[in-house]
LUMMAR-509571 format. One record per residue (C-alpha): residue number from 1; x, y, z. Coordinates in steps of 0.05 Angstrom, whole numbers, plus 5000, padded with zeros to 4 digits. Layout:
BEGIN
   tiba      x      y      z
    NUM      X      Y      Z
...
END
This chain:
BEGIN
   tiba      x      y      z
      1   5532   4645   5144
      2   5461   4622   5136
      3   5402   4668   5152
      4   5363   4654   5215
      5   5303   4610   5205
      6   5235   4644   5207
      7   5180   4621   5253
      8   5124   4580   5221
      9   5071   4633   5213
     10   5016   4582   5203
     11   5029   4556   5273
     12   5037   4626   5301
     13   4987   4648   5353
     14   4988   4718   5383
     15   5022   4719   5451
     16   5025   4776   5501
     17   5024   4845   5468
     18   5095   4872   5471
     19   5098   4933   5425
     20   5160   4963   5456
     21   5198   4897   5462
     22   5181   4880   5390
     23   5202   4948   5363
     24   5269   4954   5329
     25   5304   5005   5286
     26   5285   4965   5224
     27   5210   4965   5242
     28   5211   5041   5253
     29   5247   5053   5187
     30   5201   5005   5149
     31   5140   5042   5177
     32   5170   5109   5157
     33   5189   5086   5087
     34   5119   5056   5077
     35   5086   5121   5097
     36   5134   5162   5055
     37   5123   5117   4994
     38   5048   5121   5001
     39   5046   5197   5006
     40   5097   5214   4954
     41   5070   5165   4902
     42   4998   5191   4900
     43   4985   5251   4945
     44   4989   5296   4885
     45   4928   5260   4856
     46   4884   5288   4912
     47   4908   5359   4898
     48   4896   5349   4824
     49   4826   5322   4835
     50   4808   5375   4886
     51   4832   5432   4843
     52   4795   5403   4782
     53   4731   5402   4825
     54   4744   5473   4851
     55   4748   5450   4924
     56   4776   5500   4974
     57   4844   5490   5006
     58   4808   5474   5071
     59   4767   5419   5038
     60   4828   5388   5006
     61   4866   5391   5072
     62   4806   5359   5107
     63   4806   5304   5053
     64   4879   5287   5067
     65   4866   5292   5142
     66   4807   5243   5139
     67   4846   5193   5097
     68   4907   5197   5142
     69   4867   5188   5206
     70   4829   5129   5177
     71   4894   5096   5154
     72   4928   5109   5220
     73   4872   5083   5265
     74   4859   5021   5222
     75   4933   5005   5212
     76   4951   5011   5285
     77   4888   4978   5312
     78   4886   4919   5264
     79   4961   4906   5269
     80   4960   4904   5345
     81   4896   4862   5346
     82   4920   4808   5297
     83   4995   4815   5312
     84   5006   4819   5237
     85   5030   4876   5192
     86   4963   4901   5168
     87   4975   4965   5128
     88   4916   5007   5106
     89   4921   5059   5051
     90   4877   5104   5010
     91   4856   5079   4941
     92   4906   5109   4892
     93   4866   5084   4831
     94   4805   5113   4865
     95   4839   5181   4870
     96   4858   5177   4797
     97   4786   5161   4780
     98   4762   5223   4817
     99   4805   5269   4775
    100   4758   5259   4716
    101   4692   5245   4753
    102   4692   5293   4813
    103   4688   5358   4773
    104   4621   5335   4742
    105   4585   5320   4808
    106   4565   5368   4864
    107   4612   5357   4923
    108   4556   5338   4971
    109   4533   5284   4922
    110   4604   5258   4916
    111   4605   5251   4992
    112   4540   5211   4986
    113   4573   5166   4934
    114   4632   5155   4981
    115   4583   5132   5035
    116   4550   5083   4987
    117   4618   5055   4968
    118   4636   5048   5043
    119   4571   5011   5057
    120   4585   4962   5000
    121   4655   4949   5026
    122   4628   4938   5097
    123   4576   4889   5070
    124   4630   4849   5034
    125   4670   4844   5098
    126   4611   4826   5143
    127   4585   4774   5093
    128   4649   4733   5102
    129   4653   4710   5029
    130   4720   4742   5015
    131   4762   4692   5056
    132   4736   4630   5020
    133   4749   4663   4953
    134   4821   4681   4972
    135   4834   4609   4996
    136   4820   4584   4926
    137   4876   4626   4895
    138   4937   4580   4885
    139   4998   4598   4926
    140   5042   4606   4864
    141   4994   4655   4832
    142   4989   4695   4896
    143   5065   4699   4901
    144   5070   4719   4827
    145   5017   4773   4838
    146   5059   4802   4895
    147   5122   4802   4853
    148   5086   4834   4794
    149   5056   4889   4838
    150   5123   4906   4867
    151   5164   4900   4803
    152   5143   4968   4776
    153   5166   5001   4840
    154   5230   4959   4843
    155   5256   4980   4775
    156   5244   5054   4790
    157   5313   5058   4822
    158   5345   5041   4755
    159   5301   5090   4717
    160   5319   5144   4768
    161   5393   5129   4755
    162   5384   5158   4685
    163   5371   5229   4710
    164   5401   5229   4781
    165   5460   5183   4768
    166   5507   5206   4825
    167   5453   5203   4878
    168   5424   5136   4857
    169   5491   5102   4847
    170   5514   5127   4915
    171   5453   5098   4948
    172   5456   5032   4910
    173   5529   5017   4926
    174   5520   5041   4998
    175   5462   4991   5003
    176   5505   4934   4976
    177   5562   4948   5024
    178   5518   4958   5085
    179   5476   4897   5067
    180   5540   4856   5065
    181   5564   4876   5135
    182   5503   4903   5172
    183   5441   4874   5138
    184   5392   4893   5193
    185   5408   4967   5183
    186   5415   4968   5107
    187   5353   5009   5093
    188   5359   5061   5148
    189   5433   5071   5134
    190   5420   5077   5059
    191   5366   5128   5072
    192   5414   5170   5114
    193   5467   5163   5060
    194   5416   5185   5008
    195   5396   5247   5047
    196   5469   5266   5058
    197   5485   5255   4985
    198   5425   5297   4964
    199   5448   5353   5010
    200   5519   5351   4981
    201   5491   5351   4910
    202   5445   5410   4926
    203   5382   5370   4914
    204   5346   5387   4980
    205   5298   5446   4975
    206   5262   5468   5039
    207   5243   5537   5012
    208   5169   5520   5006
    209   5163   5481   5071
    210   5115   5508   5124
    211   5078   5478   5183
    212   5002   5483   5191
    213   4953   5439   5229
    214   4895   5410   5188
    215   4823   5423   5208
    216   4768   5375   5189
    217   4712   5404   5147
    218   4644   5369   5151
    219   4601   5365   5088
    220   4529   5343   5094
    221   4521   5285   5044
    222   4469   5285   4989
    223   4450   5225   4947
    224   4437   5220   4872
    225   4434   5162   4824
    226   4483   5196   4776
    227   4536   5205   4830
    228   4528   5134   4856
    229   4535   5106   4786
    230   4592   5151   4764
    231   4632   5151   4830
    232   4605   5104   4883
    233   4602   5039   4843
    234   4667   5050   4805
    235   4702   5067   4871
    236   4677   5001   4901
    237   4700   4959   4841
    238   4769   4993   4840
    239   4777   4985   4916
    240   4762   4911   4913
    241   4801   4895   4850
    242   4861   4941   4857
    243   4868   4946   4932
    244   4836   4891   4974
    245   4850   4831   4930
    246   4924   4847   4920
    247   4929   4871   4992
    248   4906   4804   5019
    249   4951   4769   4967
    250   5012   4806   4995
    251   4996   4782   5065
    252   4986   4711   5042
    253   5050   4711   4999
    254   5091   4731   5060
    255   5061   4676   5102
    256   5005   4711   5140
    257   4948   4663   5123
    258   4874   4667   5140
    259   4886   4638   5210
    260   4932   4696   5227
    261   4899   4753   5188
    262   4828   4736   5164
    263   4808   4781   5106
    264   4735   4792   5123
    265   4744   4832   5188
    266   4799   4872   5156
    267   4755   4894   5098
    268   4695   4906   5145
    269   4738   4951   5189
    270   4764   4993   5132
    271   4693   4998   5105
    272   4667   5024   5172
    273   4725   5073   5177
    274   4710   5098   5106
    275   4637   5107   5125
    276   4652   5149   5187
    277   4703   5193   5151
    278   4667   5203   5085
    279   4632   5268   5106
    280   4701   5298   5118
    281   4724   5283   5047
    282   4753   5212   5051
    283   4739   5173   4987
    284   4757   5109   5023
    285   4813   5071   5058
    286   4829   4999   5038
    287   4882   4946   5048
    288   4949   4967   5020
    289   4992   4925   4973
    290   5057   4960   4955
    291   5066   4997   5022
    292   5043   4934   5058
    293   5099   4894   5026
    294   5150   4942   5057
    295   5124   4921   5126
    296   5112   4847   5112
    297   5180   4833   5081
    298   5246   4814   5113
    299   5273   4885   5115
    300   5219   4903   5166
    301   5245   4850   5215
    302   5282   4784   5209
    303   5228   4753   5253
    304   5161   4753   5217
    305   5122   4750   5282
    306   5149   4819   5301
    307   5137   4854   5234
    308   5069   4878   5259
    309   5106   4935   5293
    310   5130   4961   5226
    311   5057   4971   5207
    312   5043   5002   5275
    313   5098   5052   5265
    314   5073   5066   5195
    315   5006   5082   5228
    316   5039   5129   5277
    317   5072   5166   5220
    318   5005   5169   5183
    319   4976   5201   5245
    320   5030   5254   5248
    321   5024   5267   5173
    322   4948   5273   5177
    323   4952   5322   5235
    324   4990   5370   5190
    325   4949   5353   5128
    326   4974   5382   5064
    327   5038   5407   5097
    328   5067   5338   5092
    329   5068   5345   5016
    330   5115   5405   5023
    331   5162   5364   5066
    332   5165   5306   5016
    333   5173   5356   4959
    334   5237   5378   4993
    335   5269   5311   4977
    336   5288   5293   4905
    337   5241   5243   4874
    338   5300   5198   4858
    339   5315   5190   4932
    340   5244   5170   4949
    341   5235   5120   4893
    342   5304   5090   4905
    343   5295   5077   4979
    344   5226   5047   4966
    345   5254   5001   4912
    346   5311   4977   4957
    347   5262   4964   5014
    348   5221   4919   4968
    349   5279   4877   4940
    350   5268   4823   4993
    351   5194   4817   4979
    352   5205   4814   4904
    353   5256   4759   4912
    354   5210   4720   4958
    355   5151   4728   4911
    356   5190   4704   4850
    357   5220   4645   4888
    358   5153   4622   4915
    359   5118   4633   4848
    360   5164   4583   4812
    361   5166   4528   4864
    362   5108   4486   4840
    363   5118   4461   4768
    364   5043   4454   4758
    365   5032   4527   4775
    366   5095   4555   4743
    367   5066   4577   4676
    368   5004   4607   4708
    369   5048   4644   4757
    370   5091   4670   4700
    371   5029   4697   4664
    372   5004   4728   4728
    373   5071   4762   4739
    374   5077   4788   4668
    375   5007   4816   4663
    376   5012   4848   4732
    377   5080   4878   4718
    378   5057   4905   4651
    379   5014   4959   4682
    380   4954   4937   4639
    381   4890   4976   4654
    382   4822   4957   4626
    383   4754   4986   4645
    384   4790   5031   4696
    385   4813   4968   4734
    386   4887   4960   4747
    387   4936   4907   4726
    388   4935   4868   4792
    389   4863   4846   4780
    390   4875   4826   4708
    391   4940   4790   4727
    392   4900   4748   4776
    393   4846   4733   4724
    394   4898   4716   4670
    395   4935   4670   4718
    396   4872   4635   4741
    397   4850   4623   4669
    398   4919   4596   4650
    399   4919   4550   4711
    400   4849   4524   4694
    401   4864   4511   4620
    402   4931   4477   4631
    403   4915   4436   4693
    404   4842   4417   4690
    405   4835   4342   4679
    406   4808   4322   4612
    407   4748   4276   4611
END
């Protein structure tokens, strides 16, 4: 039986807003998995950076609260406005950067550096130059970039099988069987099977779980050249290269072009949100890539025009998580890591397949797409900039050298 045909997204124009009618089990689950993947993959970095900088528990909780509120408001607002799955996330490479740089700068000056970074991001969005740049990226390279970004997450299920074999194999074969007979419910059913299997295997641990509401802590910003140079500028570069560029590429690879989801207002909105929330500890929110692909892919909804609700539900879960701040970390710590990485990998299978298929369609772009995929999937990091950026650069150079007409 053939899969239902998808609407032509390039001809899609937002109709009446119908969030409840467009909600399905798959959109709710995709939103939850996206939120869970984002928090479990990098929340620990904030704790690590905060502890290294000797921040109080209240300041760290406020940091997580500010990020979560920014992500929730931007994700829900932008997704409803554009009727597209616009997922906003904190900058994971940025958080990693702060582990080494935050301890050497007074916290008030770090807040000032966050504000400078937010102003630069807002200026990029308002200027409108980002959309023309993204239009020049060949479709095959954009698709390969998506596949490369997601590849590292996708193979985690097989790495996890080495140390939690019974749990992972149970989830994998459950996914195959459910996908065969009830494809729309494959992810949610596999998640439930995974939780049940973890309980049977004694892998759930709720002993450290507790509930507490986060309280925002305001810090008056201060500005210094050293903090701007060591934190503000690097955060901006990392946000653009490792978050916004691949984030837009994910949207484009899944069919949401600039007429459906123009990049400039998305970046301007996240920049303004980062600006408002910086005094509460937020180091910045940007477009998501990996978590976005969970909401833009076929597992979120078989109809691409309704996948925006997956992002909206992800925003709702962000809001809930942010309200309880650091407590959410204790909840996710109750689940075995193998369960979390496995369900995230399975949710991304469709997007990886789509990316690889689209990357190899055009023979003239095929080799450049392959280079893009390999560099991005390698995890290469140079000058504190992640592999997604270098994959894009390598692919563009390959395309230019191999396909530029000789005089």
